[in-house]
N, C-alpha and C positions, 0 to 999 in steps of 0.2 A: 198517719197524718200529724201533725203537731199540734198541739191544744189551740193555740192562735188562730191557727187555719180552719180547724175544725170549728171555733166559735164564729169567723168571720164566716164559714161558709153557710151555718146554720142562720146567722143573721142576715144574712143576703138573700137567702130564701124566702125567709119570714116578710123581709121589705119589698122583694119583686114578686109576693103573693104567689110564692111556689110550694106544692108539696113536697115530701121527703120520695113518694112514688111516682110523681110526675113525671112526664116522657118527654123531653124538648130537646131539639137540635143542640148539638154543642156550642154551635155559634150562637145561637140565641141565648143561652144560658150564660156566656161570656157577657154577651151585651146586656141581659138582665141583671148581672152582678156589678158590670160598672156603671148600670147607671143609676145605682143605690147612692154613691157619691160619698160613702160612711168612710172615715179613716178606719174602721175596724176591718173593713172590706178588703181595704188596699193591698196587704199581703198576699190574701188569698188569689186576687185577681191576677196580681205580677206573677204568683206561681204557679198559673195555669199555661200549659204549651200552646203554643201557637198552632199547634199541627189539629188540634182539637176543631178550630173551625174548618178545617177542610176534610173532616170527618163526615161522610156521607150519611152513615148508618143513624137510627137514633138511639139514646141508650138512657137509661133511667138516671135522673139527676142523682140517685145517691149513689150510682157506680162511680160517677165523677169524682166524688169525694174519699174515693179509697186510692191511696199513693199507689196502689198494684196496677191499678188501671192506668193511672196517669204513667206511671215510668214503662209498662210493657207497650202503650201505645206509641208513646215518643220513639221508642226503641224501633218498631215496626217502621215507624214514618222514617227515620232517619235510614234504615235500611234500603227501603222504597226510594228514596232520594237519589243514596249513590248509588244505584242500579244506573240513573240516567244522568249523572253528572258531567257534563260537557266537558271537552278539555279545554283549559285555559292557558292562553299563551301570550306570552309578550316579545314585542318585535322592537328592537331597537331602531331610530329612524337613519342615522347618518351614518354611511357606510353599508347597510342594510338594504335599506329601499331609496335614502335620498343621496347623489351624489354631491357631498360636500365637497369633496379634494378640487376637482376642476374648476370649481367657483374659486376658492383659495388661492389656488395655482393664477388664476387670473388676476385678480385684487392683488395679489403679493407682486405680482411683474409690474402693474400698474404703479402700486406704491413706492417698491422699491428698485426698479427701472432696470433688473437682472432677472433672467430666467432661473426658476426653482424646480427641482424633483419632486413628484409626491412623494409622500413618507407612508409605508403600509398602515401605520396606526393614527391616523389623522382623529383629531379631535382636537377639543379647545384647549387642551393642555399640549398637544405637540401638532400642530397643525400641518407643517412643512418642514421637511428637511433643509438645513443651509440658512435657519433663522435662528437668531439668537433668543434669551428670554425678552431683551426690551423690543427687538423687531414683532416678536409674537403679540406682546401686549400692543403697541400699536397697528398691526395686523387688525386685532380683535376691535379696538377702538374704532378703525374703519368700518368695520362691519356692522357695529353698532350705529354708526349714522347711516345707514341704507334702511329707508322705509319698507318695513314689511321683506327682510332679507330672505327670512326663509322661506317665502312664497316661491321663490326666484328660482329655487334647485330643480336639477332634471331628477328623473329616476336612474340607478344605477342599471336596474333592467327596464327596459321600455315593456311596461305592461304589468310590473311585479306587483304593484299596491293593487291592481285591479282581480290579478290571481289569487293572491291572499283573500281579498274581499268574497270572492265565487268561492273558494275552498271552504272558510269558515262559516257562509251561509250555508252552504249545502250540508256541511257535517254538523251545523250547529255549536260552532267553537265559540269560546267566549275570548275575544282579542284585544290587548292592549298595546298601545305604542307607549314606548318611554324613551327620555332622550335627554341629553345634560346641557341643552341649547341653552346660550345666554340672550338676555334680552336684547333688543335693537329697537331701534325707531319703528313706530306704528301699532301695531296691535301686539299684545303678548304672545311670546314664544309658544305657548300652548294653542293661543287661540290660531296665529298663524300655521302653526302644525296641522290642527284641524282641517282649516280651510284648502292646505295643500293636500292632504291626502283624500278629503272629499273630491278635490278636481280631478285625483288622479283613478277613481274608482273604488274608494272606499266610503261608504255613506254613513254618517253619525258615529266617525273613529272615536274612542276614548283615548286621551293623552295624559300622559304623568309626566310631568316635568320632574327629575331626580335631583335629589338633593342628599341623598344618604348612601348606604349599601345597597346595590341592587338584588343581593343575595336576602339581606333583611327584608327588600320589599317583596321578593318572589315569595318567603315564606310566609310572610303577614297574610298576604293575598291566595295563598294556597295555588299558585302557580303548578303547574304541569311542566313547562317547558318554556325556558328564556332562548330568543336566537340574538348573539351578539354578533359584530366584526373584531371585537378586542378582546385577547385572551385574558390579561387581569380581570376583565367585567366576570367572564364564561367561569374563572377560578372562584371570585367571590361568590358567585351563585352555588359552587359545588361546597365552598366552606360554609355557608350561610342558609342553608334550603334544602329542600328536598327534591326541587324543580331538577328538572335534566338541560344543563346549555348546550347550545348548539353553536360552534363556532362558525362563521360564514366565513370562507378564506378565498378570495377570488385570485389572489395574486399567485397562487399556484405552490408558493413555499413559505415555510414558517419554522422556525426553531423550538418545536414543540418540548424538545427534551428539557431546554435551560427555560423554558416558560413553565413548565410542570414540576420541575425538581430545583431550579435555580442554578444546576450545573451546565456548563457549556459541553456540548456534545462534538462540537468541533465542525459540523456540519449541517446543514439543513435539512427538516424531513419534507418529502413532497405531499402536499397533501392530495389527500384520496377520496373517491365519494362516500359519506356515512360511515367513517372509521371510529370507533369508539376507543377511546383511548383510557389506560389505567384510573385518570383522574375522578370521574370518567367524562372527556370532553368529545361531543360526537362533531367530525369536521363533516362540512356541506361546502360545496363550492358554488351554488346558485339557491334562489326563492325556489325555485321549481324543485330542486333538491331536497331543500328544506323542507316544503309541503310534504314530498313524499315520507320523509322520516316522520313527521308528525303524524300523517295519515298509519304509519306502522303503529306508532306509540299509541295512539286510538283504539286501534283493534286489541294490542296486548292489552290495554286497561279493561277493555270491556271483557275481555277470557278470565278474567282473575275473579 
């Protein structure tokens, strides 16, 4: 123990009316130390692991002042927690659980008076095939005027959100929904998305509106997996985090060779269930298949 911490420890004991060999609950010890309110005690109080408060056994106060006890106890607590850490998963919204494409087609046809095809990579940057940059901007300006637009979407697969909620609740997963949705009239994009998810069967959803690299976010939050329908986002996760990206591809085909290497393969690669590529990006074709892969991941994680 450093001299300052030792002095603070003894000072706090005296101020709290505790003797060196008194036996107290660690949580009570921290409370007593914190209640002294002295500047001298602050470094010692701040140095105490929060894990002490969870320890059920009573220990002599003199033992708490030894660095060996603090270090070994904290190490044991961390190991115990790691054995029960739930799977942490992030789901993209549009294209994964929400059908943005169909609504954009409808709005674009009304706005421009012509039929448009649905692009395989619909997002706020590439909403539809057949639109130039100016038309895209005009379309999104139109979307921005629709009050609570994000609450009007349908699911990509009927009951998908409720199935995610059911599996997550049963297996005690920690689920985060991420999106790049721009603001529209009405409530914030986050609030609209939370309401939509709740209405579709996911109570108390956690929603994060992304403004930076999804890989960086996955790494910062310690995510185990990220589910997305955009290959660039999955590669971002590969590059910047330890999370496993799951690429949801319902179209049946995707030029993965070009996406993963930057070179054209000359032929599209057919999507198959749960195929792990060298990147590695796991390819799935439905929310149900995605949940199967995540459950298998959890089993493997528990065996490590």
